[in-house]
Each structure stands twice: as structure tokens, then as C-alpha cells.
C-alpha distance (Angstrom), angle and dihedral (degrees) to the residues before:
residue distance angle dihedral
M1 . . .
T2 3.83 . .
T3 3.80 91.5 .
R4 3.77 90.9 49.6
T5 3.80 92.2 48.2
T6 3.83 91.8 47.2
R7 3.82 91.1 50.8
S8 3.83 91.0 48.0
G9 3.81 90.7 51.5
R10 3.84 90.6 51.1
V11 3.79 91.8 49.9
T12 3.77 91.7 49.0
A13 3.83 91.6 48.5
T14 3.83 90.6 47.9
R15 3.77 92.1 51.6
E16 3.79 91.3 48.6
V17 3.78 93.6 52.1
I18 3.80 91.3 47.1
L19 3.79 92.0 50.4
S20 3.81 93.4 48.2
T21 3.85 92.0 46.9
A22 3.82 93.3 46.2
E23 3.78 91.6 48.5
R24 3.84 91.5 53.3
L25 3.78 95.1 45.0
F26 3.78 94.0 45.6
A27 3.83 89.8 48.5
E28 3.77 93.5 49.9
H29 3.83 100.3 38.9
G30 3.76 110.7 15.4
V31 3.85 128.7 -99.9
Y32 3.76 100.4 -88.5
A33 3.79 95.0 40.4
V34 3.84 87.5 66.3
S35 3.76 122.0 70.4
N36 3.82 126.3 -151.7
R37 3.78 87.2 -116.7
Q38 3.83 92.0 56.9
I39 3.84 91.0 49.4
S40 3.82 91.6 49.6
E41 3.81 92.2 48.8
A42 3.84 92.9 45.6
A43 3.82 89.2 48.7
G44 3.80 90.4 54.1
Q45 3.79 95.5 -112.7
G46 3.76 115.4 153.2
N47 3.81 90.0 -155.4
T48 3.75 108.0 71.7
A49 3.84 88.5 -159.7
A50 3.80 91.6 60.5
V51 3.83 93.8 108.1
G52 3.77 94.3 54.8
Y53 3.79 91.8 42.6
H54 3.80 94.0 54.1
F55 3.85 101.3 33.6
G56 3.78 111.0 15.2
T57 3.80 115.2 -146.0
K58 3.81 127.5 19.7
A59 3.81 89.0 -106.7
D60 3.79 89.8 55.0
L61 3.76 90.4 52.3
V62 3.80 92.3 49.3
R63 3.77 89.1 49.9
A64 3.84 91.4 51.4
I65 3.83 90.9 51.1
I66 3.80 91.1 50.6
R67 3.85 91.5 48.7
K68 3.79 91.2 48.7
H69 3.83 88.1 65.1
T70 3.75 104.9 28.6
V71 3.83 92.7 64.1
E72 3.77 89.8 66.3
I73 3.82 93.7 37.5
D74 3.81 91.2 54.0
R75 3.87 89.9 48.9
I76 3.81 90.0 54.2
R77 3.89 91.1 47.0
D78 3.80 91.2 49.2
R79 3.83 89.0 53.3
I80 3.81 93.2 48.9
I81 3.78 92.9 49.0
A82 3.83 90.4 49.2
E83 3.83 89.8 51.6
M84 3.82 96.2 50.3
G85 3.78 100.7 38.8
D86 3.79 122.8 -161.8
S87 3.79 96.5 -19.2
D88 3.80 124.3 -176.2
D89 3.84 93.0 -160.4
P90 3.83 114.1 104.9
R91 3.80 89.2 -149.8
D92 3.82 90.9 65.1
W93 3.82 92.6 53.4
V94 3.80 92.6 45.6
A95 3.78 88.6 52.6
C96 3.81 87.9 52.7
M97 3.77 86.8 57.5
V98 3.81 96.2 46.2
R99 3.79 110.0 30.1
P100 3.87 101.6 58.2
T101 3.82 92.4 62.3
T102 3.83 96.7 42.2
E103 3.83 91.1 45.8
H104 3.76 90.3 50.1
L105 3.78 92.9 48.5
A106 3.82 89.9 48.9
T107 3.79 90.3 58.1
L108 3.82 92.4 53.0
G109 3.83 95.1 65.9
N110 3.80 121.3 -143.4
P111 2.92 134.8 -18.4
T112 3.81 103.4 33.7
W113 3.78 128.0 169.2
F114 3.78 106.8 -170.3
A115 3.83 96.6 93.6
R116 3.82 92.2 50.7
F117 3.79 90.7 43.2
G118 3.81 87.9 55.2
A119 3.76 92.0 49.3
Q120 3.82 90.1 52.4
I121 3.82 91.7 49.8
M122 3.79 95.2 46.8
T123 3.86 91.0 54.7
D124 3.78 92.3 49.3
P125 3.86 111.7 91.9
A126 3.86 92.1 -156.3
L127 3.80 96.6 50.2
R128 3.81 108.4 29.1
G129 3.76 88.7 86.8
V130 3.81 89.7 61.7
M131 3.81 90.3 56.8
A132 3.76 93.0 46.3
E133 3.78 93.0 47.1
E134 3.79 93.2 49.9
S135 3.86 92.7 45.6
M136 3.81 95.3 50.1
S137 3.82 91.0 47.5
S138 3.82 85.8 71.3
P139 3.83 110.9 99.0
S140 3.82 91.8 -156.7
L141 3.81 91.6 54.1
V142 3.77 91.1 47.9
R143 3.76 88.9 51.4
T144 3.81 89.4 48.8
V145 3.78 93.0 53.3
E146 3.77 91.8 47.4
G147 3.82 91.2 47.7
L148 3.81 91.2 54.6
K149 3.81 90.9 45.9
R150 3.79 90.5 53.0
C151 3.80 91.2 52.4
L152 3.82 93.7 53.3
P153 3.83 104.8 39.4
Q154 3.78 93.4 151.9
L155 3.83 95.2 70.4
P156 3.82 115.5 104.4
P157 3.89 113.1 -121.6
E158 3.79 94.0 -111.7
V159 3.81 91.0 52.5
R160 3.77 91.6 47.1
A161 3.80 91.1 51.7
E162 3.85 90.0 47.9
R163 3.78 92.7 51.3
N164 3.76 92.3 45.8
D165 3.77 87.5 58.6
M166 3.78 91.7 47.1
T167 3.81 90.8 49.8
R168 3.79 91.5 50.7
Q169 3.82 92.1 49.6
L170 3.79 92.4 50.4
M171 3.81 94.5 48.0
V172 3.78 95.2 45.3
H173 3.81 100.4 43.7
M174 3.81 100.4 34.5
N175 3.79 90.4 52.6
A176 3.78 90.6 46.8
E177 3.76 93.6 49.2
R178 3.85 92.2 49.7
E179 3.81 89.8 48.2
R180 3.82 90.6 51.6
L181 3.77 92.4 49.3
L182 3.82 91.2 49.3
A183 3.81 92.7 47.9
D184 3.84 90.1 50.3
G185 3.80 92.2 47.8
L186 3.83 91.8 -117.5
P187 3.84 128.1 143.7
T188 3.79 118.3 -88.5
A189 3.78 129.5 -155.3
R190 3.82 92.0 -120.1
T191 3.78 126.1 40.2
T192 3.81 99.9 -138.3
W193 3.76 137.7 23.6
Q194 3.79 88.3 -111.4
D195 3.79 90.9 57.3
A196 3.78 90.0 46.1
A197 3.77 89.2 53.5
A198 3.77 90.9 51.6
G199 3.80 91.3 53.3
L200 3.77 92.4 46.7
V201 3.83 91.9 49.3
D202 3.86 89.7 51.1
A203 3.78 91.7 52.0
I204 3.77 95.4 45.3
V205 3.83 93.1 46.3
G206 3.81 87.5 52.7
L207 3.76 89.7 50.9
W208 3.80 94.3 52.2
R209 3.79 92.3 45.8
A210 3.81 94.5 47.6
P211 3.82 116.7 120.1
V212 3.81 118.2 -98.3
T213 3.78 115.7 -126.9
G214 3.73 133.1 177.0
S215 3.78 130.0 -121.9
């Protein structure tokens, strides 16, 4: 039993170091610019096939990195929803979109890589579907999207779809840019992740409440 437990602990530790290393390299260089061999070597694995052995395909590795973070992000969103109840204020539901990720990033210290990793994934045609699939498998996020929709019933479906895309772009790329500045020791527009979330919520609420005009 002790031998089996020790081996299980080693496997878990190896998987964790591979995940952390892959996340950093993907964030800094892009997913397809980084080979499994480079990840294995940077993670200190003597076996250059370690990534494939533990995770399978690159898409499987990307999915594992996403899940590593979304467990905690979902827990934060569940807490926020429980605190605000069945709100009819769009700002509350936008905050449920924005704050879980920024709060999670704040707990990780500096530097972090998850925001830049997400930006790389969302600009990759072959992998963005993985991120979308994992995100929309979250019951709390589905509830958040439905809550925002309920608060803004007057929006036509095509406008709603367009503003969903705009919201996603703002969340992904503004967080990634802030993370990059922090990692490089450069000034940021907002002092804390909490303040950054407030600014992002303000902007996204304005986006959703903007008038709808024709061509």
C-alpha cells in the first residue's frame, strides 16, 4: 500500500509540474510554437515523452490546464451568485462573469500565466472550441448568462450574440494584457485585480446598455 501511495503521489506531482510548465510556455509563446518535448525538458522530465504519457494529445493537455483553474473559478462564481440572489440588475450578472477570474488570478500572486494562456487559446481556431466547451459546461456560468439575458429582454438575438462576443473579447484580452504588464513589472491602469474587475464591469455594462441602431 505504501509503495502504491508513494507512486501515486509522484504521478500527481509530475502531472502538476507538467501542467504548470505547459501553461507558462503556452502563455509566453503560443500553443503550437511549443512542442511536447520542450515542455518535458522545461519541466525537468528525463523522459521527453512524459507529456504524451500523462495527458495524450495537445488538446487534452490544454483541456487539463483549463480544468485546473475553472474548478476554483466556478467555486467563486457559485459564492457570488449565492450572495446576490435572483438579481434583476445587469451589473450583478456582468460581475458574475468578470469577478471569478480576476479574484482567482489575484490569489495566484505574480507572475501568473492563465490569462495569457486563455488569450492564446481563444485566438487559435483549432483549440478555441475546447475553451468554449469547458466554459459552457459550468452550471454557474450558464446561470449567469441566463440571468443577464433575463435582465435585457429587449435586445434582438443577433445583437445579443454580437455583444456576447464583445464581452468575451474584453474579458479575455484585458485580463491577459494586465497579467503581461504585471509579469513585466510595468505600470497598470488599476492597482489591484479587484479594481481592474470594477473597471471591466463598468465597460461591459455600458456595452450591454448601449443603444441598438441599424445600418
